[in-house]
TORKOL-4160 file (C-alpha; in steps of 0.2 Angstrom, whole numbers, padded with zeros to 4 digits, m for minus):
306
<pt num="1" X="m0266" Y="m0030" Z="m0084"/>
<pt num="2" X="m0266" Y="m0018" Z="m0101"/>
<pt num="3" X="m0274" Y="m0026" Z="m0116"/>
<pt num="4" X="m0258" Y="m0022" Z="m0126"/>
<pt num="5" X="m0250" Y="m0035" Z="m0115"/>
<pt num="6" X="m0261" Y="m0049" Z="m0121"/>
<pt num="7" X="m0256" Y="m0046" Z="m0139"/>
<pt num="8" X="m0239" Y="m0055" Z="m0144"/>
<pt num="9" X="m0228" Y="m0052" Z="m0157"/>
<pt num="10" X="m0226" Y="m0069" Z="m0168"/>
<pt num="11" X="m0208" Y="m0064" Z="m0173"/>
<pt num="12" X="m0200" Y="m0059" Z="m0156"/>
<pt num="13" X="m0211" Y="m0070" Z="m0145"/>
<pt num="14" X="m0215" Y="m0054" Z="m0134"/>
<pt num="15" X="m0231" Y="m0052" Z="m0126"/>
<pt num="16" X="m0232" Y="m0033" Z="m0122"/>
<pt num="17" X="m0217" Y="m0021" Z="m0127"/>
<pt num="18" X="m0208" Y="m0028" Z="m0142"/>
<pt num="19" X="m0197" Y="m0014" Z="m0143"/>
<pt num="20" X="m0187" Y="m0021" Z="m0128"/>
<pt num="21" X="m0168" Y="m0027" Z="m0132"/>
<pt num="22" X="m0168" Y="m0047" Z="m0135"/>
<pt num="23" X="m0153" Y="m0048" Z="m0123"/>
<pt num="24" X="m0147" Y="m0036" Z="m0110"/>
<pt num="25" X="m0138" Y="m0036" Z="m0093"/>
<pt num="26" X="m0148" Y="m0030" Z="m0078"/>
<pt num="27" X="m0143" Y="m0027" Z="m0061"/>
<pt num="28" X="m0156" Y="m0032" Z="m0048"/>
<pt num="29" X="m0144" Y="m0026" Z="m0034"/>
<pt num="30" X="m0145" Y="m0007" Z="m0033"/>
<pt num="31" X="m0128" Y="0001" Z="m0031"/>
<pt num="32" X="m0125" Y="0005" Z="m0013"/>
<pt num="33" X="m0124" Y="0024" Z="m0009"/>
<pt num="34" X="m0115" Y="0024" Z="0006"/>
<pt num="35" X="m0098" Y="0020" Z="0012"/>
<pt num="36" X="m0094" Y="0016" Z="0030"/>
<pt num="37" X="m0076" Y="0017" Z="0037"/>
<pt num="38" X="m0073" Y="0007" Z="0053"/>
<pt num="39" X="m0057" Y="0014" Z="0060"/>
<pt num="40" X="m0050" Y="0001" Z="0072"/>
<pt num="41" X="m0035" Y="m0008" Z="0079"/>
<pt num="42" X="m0032" Y="m0026" Z="0084"/>
<pt num="43" X="m0028" Y="m0023" Z="0102"/>
<pt num="44" X="m0042" Y="m0008" Z="0105"/>
<pt num="45" X="m0053" Y="m0015" Z="0119"/>
<pt num="46" X="m0067" Y="m0004" Z="0116"/>
<pt num="47" X="m0067" Y="m0010" Z="0099"/>
<pt num="48" X="m0069" Y="m0028" Z="0106"/>
<pt num="49" X="m0083" Y="m0021" Z="0117"/>
<pt num="50" X="m0094" Y="m0015" Z="0102"/>
<pt num="51" X="m0093" Y="m0030" Z="0092"/>
<pt num="52" X="m0110" Y="m0036" Z="0097"/>
<pt num="53" X="m0118" Y="m0019" Z="0091"/>
<pt num="54" X="m0108" Y="m0017" Z="0076"/>
<pt num="55" X="m0112" Y="m0036" Z="0071"/>
<pt num="56" X="m0130" Y="m0032" Z="0072"/>
<pt num="57" X="m0129" Y="m0016" Z="0063"/>
<pt num="58" X="m0120" Y="m0025" Z="0049"/>
<pt num="59" X="m0132" Y="m0039" Z="0048"/>
<pt num="60" X="m0148" Y="m0028" Z="0047"/>
<pt num="61" X="m0141" Y="m0013" Z="0038"/>
<pt num="62" X="m0127" Y="m0019" Z="0027"/>
<pt num="63" X="m0137" Y="m0019" Z="0011"/>
<pt num="64" X="m0137" Y="0001" Z="0012"/>
<pt num="65" X="m0118" Y="0002" Z="0013"/>
<pt num="66" X="m0100" Y="m0004" Z="0009"/>
<pt num="67" X="m0090" Y="m0008" Z="0024"/>
<pt num="68" X="m0072" Y="m0004" Z="0024"/>
<pt num="69" X="m0061" Y="m0008" Z="0040"/>
<pt num="70" X="m0046" Y="0003" Z="0042"/>
<pt num="71" X="m0031" Y="m0001" Z="0054"/>
<pt num="72" X="m0028" Y="0016" Z="0064"/>
<pt num="73" X="m0012" Y="0010" Z="0072"/>
<pt num="74" X="m0014" Y="0011" Z="0091"/>
<pt num="75" X="0002" Y="0006" Z="0099"/>
<pt num="76" X="0019" Y="0007" Z="0087"/>
<pt num="77" X="0029" Y="0001" Z="0104"/>
<pt num="78" X="0031" Y="0007" Z="0121"/>
<pt num="79" X="0042" Y="0021" Z="0125"/>
<pt num="80" X="0051" Y="0027" Z="0140"/>
<pt num="81" X="0036" Y="0039" Z="0144"/>
<pt num="82" X="0019" Y="0037" Z="0147"/>
<pt num="83" X="0009" Y="0032" Z="0132"/>
<pt num="84" X="m0008" Y="0039" Z="0137"/>
<pt num="85" X="m0006" Y="0048" Z="0154"/>
<pt num="86" X="m0023" Y="0055" Z="0154"/>
<pt num="87" X="m0030" Y="0037" Z="0157"/>
<pt num="88" X="m0016" Y="0033" Z="0168"/>
<pt num="89" X="m0008" Y="0022" Z="0154"/>
<pt num="90" X="0011" Y="0023" Z="0158"/>
<pt num="91" X="0015" Y="0007" Z="0153"/>
<pt num="92" X="0008" Y="m0012" Z="0148"/>
<pt num="93" X="0004" Y="m0016" Z="0166"/>
<pt num="94" X="m0008" Y="m0001" Z="0168"/>
<pt num="95" X="m0017" Y="m0008" Z="0153"/>
<pt num="96" X="m0021" Y="m0024" Z="0162"/>
<pt num="97" X="m0034" Y="m0016" Z="0174"/>
<pt num="98" X="m0042" Y="m0005" Z="0162"/>
<pt num="99" X="m0044" Y="m0020" Z="0150"/>
<pt num="100" X="m0053" Y="m0030" Z="0163"/>
<pt num="101" X="m0064" Y="m0015" Z="0169"/>
<pt num="102" X="m0069" Y="m0013" Z="0150"/>
<pt num="103" X="m0073" Y="m0032" Z="0149"/>
<pt num="104" X="m0084" Y="m0032" Z="0164"/>
<pt num="105" X="m0094" Y="m0015" Z="0160"/>
<pt num="106" X="m0098" Y="m0021" Z="0143"/>
<pt num="107" X="m0099" Y="m0040" Z="0147"/>
<pt num="108" X="m0086" Y="m0046" Z="0133"/>
<pt num="109" X="m0073" Y="m0053" Z="0144"/>
<pt num="110" X="m0055" Y="m0049" Z="0144"/>
<pt num="111" X="m0042" Y="m0057" Z="0155"/>
<pt num="112" X="m0029" Y="m0044" Z="0152"/>
<pt num="113" X="m0015" Y="m0053" Z="0163"/>
<pt num="114" X="m0002" Y="m0056" Z="0149"/>
<pt num="115" X="0000" Y="m0036" Z="0148"/>
<pt num="116" X="0008" Y="m0039" Z="0165"/>
<pt num="117" X="0017" Y="m0056" Z="0163"/>
<pt num="118" X="0020" Y="m0055" Z="0143"/>
<pt num="119" X="0013" Y="m0038" Z="0136"/>
<pt num="120" X="0009" Y="m0036" Z="0117"/>
<pt num="121" X="0023" Y="m0023" Z="0111"/>
<pt num="122" X="0015" Y="m0017" Z="0096"/>
<pt num="123" X="m0002" Y="m0018" Z="0088"/>
<pt num="124" X="0007" Y="m0015" Z="0071"/>
<pt num="125" X="0011" Y="m0034" Z="0068"/>
<pt num="126" X="m0008" Y="m0040" Z="0069"/>
<pt num="127" X="m0012" Y="m0025" Z="0059"/>
<pt num="128" X="0000" Y="m0029" Z="0045"/>
<pt num="129" X="m0006" Y="m0047" Z="0044"/>
<pt num="130" X="m0024" Y="m0040" Z="0042"/>
<pt num="131" X="m0019" Y="m0030" Z="0027"/>
<pt num="132" X="m0009" Y="m0045" Z="0019"/>
<pt num="133" X="m0025" Y="m0056" Z="0021"/>
<pt num="134" X="m0036" Y="m0042" Z="0014"/>
<pt num="135" X="m0025" Y="m0039" Z="m0001"/>
<pt num="136" X="m0024" Y="m0059" Z="m0005"/>
<pt num="137" X="m0041" Y="m0065" Z="0002"/>
<pt num="138" X="m0052" Y="m0050" Z="0002"/>
<pt num="139" X="m0062" Y="m0040" Z="0016"/>
<pt num="140" X="m0073" Y="m0055" Z="0023"/>
<pt num="141" X="m0058" Y="m0066" Z="0028"/>
<pt num="142" X="m0048" Y="m0051" Z="0034"/>
<pt num="143" X="m0062" Y="m0046" Z="0046"/>
<pt num="144" X="m0063" Y="m0065" Z="0052"/>
<pt num="145" X="m0045" Y="m0063" Z="0056"/>
<pt num="146" X="m0048" Y="m0048" Z="0067"/>
<pt num="147" X="m0061" Y="m0056" Z="0076"/>
<pt num="148" X="m0051" Y="m0072" Z="0079"/>
<pt num="149" X="m0035" Y="m0062" Z="0084"/>
<pt num="150" X="m0046" Y="m0052" Z="0096"/>
<pt num="151" X="m0053" Y="m0068" Z="0104"/>
<pt num="152" X="m0035" Y="m0074" Z="0106"/>
<pt num="153" X="m0030" Y="m0057" Z="0114"/>
<pt num="154" X="m0044" Y="m0052" Z="0126"/>
<pt num="155" X="m0053" Y="m0068" Z="0130"/>
<pt num="156" X="m0039" Y="m0082" Z="0129"/>
<pt num="157" X="m0025" Y="m0071" Z="0134"/>
<pt num="158" X="m0014" Y="m0074" Z="0120"/>
<pt num="159" X="0000" Y="m0062" Z="0114"/>
<pt num="160" X="m0005" Y="m0058" Z="0096"/>
<pt num="161" X="0010" Y="m0046" Z="0094"/>
<pt num="162" X="0021" Y="m0062" Z="0093"/>
<pt num="163" X="0023" Y="m0071" Z="0076"/>
<pt num="164" X="0019" Y="m0089" Z="0084"/>
<pt num="165" X="0002" Y="m0084" Z="0089"/>
<pt num="166" X="m0002" Y="m0073" Z="0074"/>
<pt num="167" X="0003" Y="m0090" Z="0063"/>
<pt num="168" X="m0008" Y="m0100" Z="0074"/>
<pt num="169" X="m0023" Y="m0088" Z="0071"/>
<pt num="170" X="m0020" Y="m0087" Z="0052"/>
<pt num="171" X="m0018" Y="m0106" Z="0052"/>
<pt num="172" X="m0034" Y="m0108" Z="0059"/>
<pt num="173" X="m0043" Y="m0098" Z="0045"/>
<pt num="174" X="m0037" Y="m0112" Z="0034"/>
<pt num="175" X="m0023" Y="m0100" Z="0026"/>
<pt num="176" X="m0004" Y="m0103" Z="0026"/>
<pt num="177" X="0000" Y="m0093" Z="0042"/>
<pt num="178" X="0019" Y="m0093" Z="0041"/>
<pt num="179" X="0018" Y="m0086" Z="0023"/>
<pt num="180" X="0007" Y="m0073" Z="0028"/>
<pt num="181" X="0015" Y="m0067" Z="0044"/>
<pt num="182" X="0032" Y="m0067" Z="0034"/>
<pt num="183" X="0025" Y="m0055" Z="0020"/>
<pt num="184" X="0016" Y="m0045" Z="0033"/>
<pt num="185" X="0034" Y="m0041" Z="0041"/>
<pt num="186" X="0040" Y="m0036" Z="0024"/>
<pt num="187" X="0040" Y="m0019" Z="0016"/>
<pt num="188" X="0023" Y="m0024" Z="0007"/>
<pt num="189" X="0014" Y="m0026" Z="0024"/>
<pt num="190" X="0022" Y="m0009" Z="0030"/>
<pt num="191" X="0017" Y="0000" Z="0014"/>
<pt num="192" X="m0001" Y="m0006" Z="0016"/>
<pt num="193" X="m0002" Y="m0002" Z="0034"/>
<pt num="194" X="0004" Y="0016" Z="0031"/>
<pt num="195" X="m0009" Y="0018" Z="0017"/>
<pt num="196" X="m0022" Y="0015" Z="0031"/>
<pt num="197" X="m0014" Y="0027" Z="0043"/>
<pt num="198" X="m0015" Y="0040" Z="0028"/>
<pt num="199" X="m0033" Y="0035" Z="0026"/>
<pt num="200" X="m0037" Y="0037" Z="0046"/>
<pt num="201" X="m0028" Y="0054" Z="0045"/>
<pt num="202" X="m0041" Y="0060" Z="0031"/>
<pt num="203" X="m0055" Y="0053" Z="0040"/>
<pt num="204" X="m0050" Y="0064" Z="0054"/>
<pt num="205" X="m0050" Y="0049" Z="0066"/>
<pt num="206" X="m0040" Y="0051" Z="0082"/>
<pt num="207" X="m0049" Y="0039" Z="0093"/>
<pt num="208" X="m0054" Y="0021" Z="0091"/>
<pt num="209" X="m0066" Y="0014" Z="0087"/>
<pt num="210" X="m0072" Y="0029" Z="0075"/>
<pt num="211" X="m0085" Y="0025" Z="0062"/>
<pt num="212" X="m0086" Y="0037" Z="0048"/>
<pt num="213" X="m0103" Y="0036" Z="0037"/>
<pt num="214" X="m0099" Y="0045" Z="0020"/>
<pt num="215" X="m0112" Y="0049" Z="0007"/>
<pt num="216" X="m0111" Y="0050" Z="m0012"/>
<pt num="217" X="m0108" Y="0069" Z="m0011"/>
<pt num="218" X="m0092" Y="0066" Z="0002"/>
<pt num="219" X="m0102" Y="0071" Z="0016"/>
<pt num="220" X="m0100" Y="0062" Z="0032"/>
<pt num="221" X="m0104" Y="0058" Z="0050"/>
<pt num="222" X="m0092" Y="0053" Z="0062"/>
<pt num="223" X="m0096" Y="0044" Z="0077"/>
<pt num="224" X="m0082" Y="0041" Z="0089"/>
<pt num="225" X="m0081" Y="0027" Z="0104"/>
<pt num="226" X="m0094" Y="0013" Z="0108"/>
<pt num="227" X="m0112" Y="0019" Z="0106"/>
<pt num="228" X="m0129" Y="0010" Z="0105"/>
<pt num="229" X="m0135" Y="0003" Z="0089"/>
<pt num="230" X="m0147" Y="0018" Z="0088"/>
<pt num="231" X="m0133" Y="0031" Z="0085"/>
<pt num="232" X="m0127" Y="0021" Z="0070"/>
<pt num="233" X="m0144" Y="0019" Z="0062"/>
<pt num="234" X="m0148" Y="0037" Z="0064"/>
<pt num="235" X="m0131" Y="0042" Z="0056"/>
<pt num="236" X="m0135" Y="0030" Z="0041"/>
<pt num="237" X="m0152" Y="0038" Z="0040"/>
<pt num="238" X="m0145" Y="0055" Z="0040"/>
<pt num="239" X="m0132" Y="0051" Z="0025"/>
<pt num="240" X="m0147" Y="0044" Z="0016"/>
<pt num="241" X="m0156" Y="0061" Z="0017"/>
<pt num="242" X="m0170" Y="0055" Z="0026"/>
<pt num="243" X="m0174" Y="0040" Z="0015"/>
<pt num="244" X="m0184" Y="0027" Z="0025"/>
<pt num="245" X="m0172" Y="0012" Z="0030"/>
<pt num="246" X="m0178" Y="m0004" Z="0034"/>
<pt num="247" X="m0168" Y="m0018" Z="0043"/>
<pt num="248" X="m0165" Y="m0036" Z="0035"/>
<pt num="249" X="m0170" Y="m0050" Z="0044"/>
<pt num="250" X="m0158" Y="m0056" Z="0057"/>
<pt num="251" X="m0150" Y="m0073" Z="0055"/>
<pt num="252" X="m0156" Y="m0088" Z="0066"/>
<pt num="253" X="m0146" Y="m0091" Z="0081"/>
<pt num="254" X="m0142" Y="m0108" Z="0074"/>
<pt num="255" X="m0135" Y="m0100" Z="0056"/>
<pt num="256" X="m0126" Y="m0086" Z="0066"/>
<pt num="257" X="m0117" Y="m0097" Z="0077"/>
<pt num="258" X="m0111" Y="m0108" Z="0062"/>
<pt num="259" X="m0105" Y="m0093" Z="0054"/>
<pt num="260" X="m0096" Y="m0085" Z="0068"/>
<pt num="261" X="m0091" Y="m0101" Z="0076"/>
<pt num="262" X="m0090" Y="m0093" Z="0094"/>
<pt num="263" X="m0102" Y="m0081" Z="0102"/>
<pt num="264" X="m0103" Y="m0073" Z="0120"/>
<pt num="265" X="m0118" Y="m0072" Z="0129"/>
<pt num="266" X="m0119" Y="m0052" Z="0127"/>
<pt num="267" X="m0118" Y="m0055" Z="0108"/>
<pt num="268" X="m0133" Y="m0066" Z="0107"/>
<pt num="269" X="m0143" Y="m0054" Z="0119"/>
<pt num="270" X="m0139" Y="m0039" Z="0108"/>
<pt num="271" X="m0143" Y="m0047" Z="0092"/>
<pt num="272" X="m0159" Y="m0055" Z="0097"/>
<pt num="273" X="m0165" Y="m0042" Z="0111"/>
<pt num="274" X="m0164" Y="m0056" Z="0124"/>
<pt num="275" X="m0164" Y="m0051" Z="0143"/>
<pt num="276" X="m0149" Y="m0061" Z="0152"/>
<pt num="277" X="m0161" Y="m0071" Z="0162"/>
<pt num="278" X="m0170" Y="m0077" Z="0147"/>
<pt num="279" X="m0154" Y="m0082" Z="0138"/>
<pt num="280" X="m0153" Y="m0100" Z="0143"/>
<pt num="281" X="m0172" Y="m0104" Z="0138"/>
<pt num="282" X="m0168" Y="m0094" Z="0121"/>
<pt num="283" X="m0152" Y="m0105" Z="0117"/>
<pt num="284" X="m0161" Y="m0120" Z="0121"/>
<pt num="285" X="m0175" Y="m0116" Z="0110"/>
<pt num="286" X="m0165" Y="m0109" Z="0095"/>
<pt num="287" X="m0150" Y="m0122" Z="0095"/>
<pt num="288" X="m0150" Y="m0141" Z="0092"/>
<pt num="289" X="m0143" Y="m0149" Z="0107"/>
<pt num="290" X="m0129" Y="m0157" Z="0098"/>
<pt num="291" X="m0122" Y="m0143" Z="0087"/>
<pt num="292" X="m0114" Y="m0133" Z="0100"/>
<pt num="293" X="m0105" Y="m0132" Z="0117"/>
<pt num="294" X="m0109" Y="m0120" Z="0131"/>
<pt num="295" X="m0093" Y="m0113" Z="0142"/>
<pt num="296" X="m0089" Y="m0100" Z="0154"/>
<pt num="297" X="m0075" Y="m0087" Z="0154"/>
<pt num="298" X="m0073" Y="m0075" Z="0168"/>
<pt num="299" X="m0091" Y="m0076" Z="0175"/>
<pt num="300" X="m0098" Y="m0075" Z="0156"/>
<pt num="301" X="m0106" Y="m0089" Z="0146"/>
<pt num="302" X="m0101" Y="m0092" Z="0129"/>
<pt num="303" X="m0105" Y="m0104" Z="0115"/>
<pt num="304" X="m0095" Y="m0113" Z="0102"/>
<pt num="305" X="m0101" Y="m0122" Z="0087"/>
<pt num="306" X="m0097" Y="m0141" Z="0085"/>
């Protein structure tokens, strides 16, 4: 401590530098230098598959960046010809097997049978609902809608292309599902969605998921497809020009489940570096016995908060 700091000014009541302003606004949260754009779609199976990794990346490193979710427009409608012939997708029934394969490989369960019985005709309706929620209620609630919509579609085999299911998902967020779905179907919803499509084009994103990490100089790193956590951390470090980056402490499993409401086994394993054969003991150790229910879907455990 400097000797000068021991000399206090009787008029200002300041010990130390008495030249400071009497009152000033300060910001203890430094401006985030990085913008991350996550180009996605509600019916993108690989976007569902990377949820465990993406959640950990945001939880541990979100203090370095502003996160933007962008709707990319995966399926406007089924036409007469093949939609994705390179991957053998000629019609909705071809999607079912592909989705099931993705779910099994990444251990994020996907039923997929509705694409045979009652296929989603377009990903634009849930995308427009996302944009309306984002407009009126902010990014956080819109992102939660996206998660709940994917749970409904992939895990629980509900058709999120239909108004009835979209209303149900939105109502469960505590919002007026009927009003939001109605507005999403208006020119407002379409305009907002087309703005996202324009941004997707500017970002050069042609596949899903695509993550674009952009710095203050408008330079970016583009990461396409589902990648390990290290890819995203490395891209972030690169855009911070070699600045040492440190992860924040992860939330406890108790807090995470209370926040997310539903977690699959893979999501817990990825977040906490838990081996599958250690999952049961980890959950028993971390969660209060009366705070959750353990269930199973397509051979995978999942946990729901009470």
